[in-house]
C-alpha positions, 0 to 999 in steps of 0.5 A: 208916818207923817212928820207932823204927827211924829213931832206932835207925839214927841211933844205930847210925851214930853209934856206928859213926862214933865206933868208927872215929874212936877205934879204935887198931889198930896197922898194924905190929908194932914191935920195938925194939933199943937201947931200954931200959925204965927207970922205966916209960919206954922210954929211948934213951941219948944220949952226951955228944957228942949221938949216939944210936941205936936200931933198929926191926924193922917187920912190917906188918899192912897195906901203905902206912901212914905212919910219922912219927918226930919228934925234938927241935927241931934234931936231925939224923938218918940213917935206914937202911931196906931199903938206902936212907938218909935224912938230915934234921932234926927229922922223918922221914916215910915210907910203909912197904910191906914189913917190915925193920929200920930203923936210926935214928942221930941227933944232938941239939943241944949245948944239949939235951945239956947240959940232959940231962946237967947240968940233968936236962932231958928230951926225947922221940922220938915215933913215929906209925904211921897208915893211915886209917880206923882203923889207928894207933899211937903210941910215945914214946921218952924221951932220957936221958943215958948214965950212966958207971960 
C-alpha cells in the first residue's frame, strides 16, 4: 500500500474519532416553564421556605437517552413524568423513551436558602442529556431568591 494513502487513512480516522468525541447534538428539544432569563442566566426562583419548581417539555429526537438532573447537595426532589412520580435527593436519573412534560419540584436545605437570600450565595441545577456515541447536551439553571415587592 502506498505510504501517502496510509497516512491519509490514519489522519481521516483520527479526525473522525475526534469529531465523534466532541460532537454535541441534543438528543431532545427541551422547553422550560417557570424558568426565567436574567443577567444572561437561566434562573429558577427559590422561595424563602426553600421550595422551587420548574417544568420541562421533552421532545426526543432519539429514543433511550439518559437524563440526569443534579441538584445542590442536600436537596430533596419530587419529579412527575408521564404519570410516574420519583422522589429522592441530590440526583435524579432516568431513561427517556417518549416525550412529555416533566414537573420538577424541589426543596433546597435551609443553609442554602439563607445563603441565597442573605449572603448573595449561588447554586445551580445541572441537566445532562446523553446517548452514546455523540448525542449529548447540557443545561444549567441558576437558583435565585424570589424578590418580594
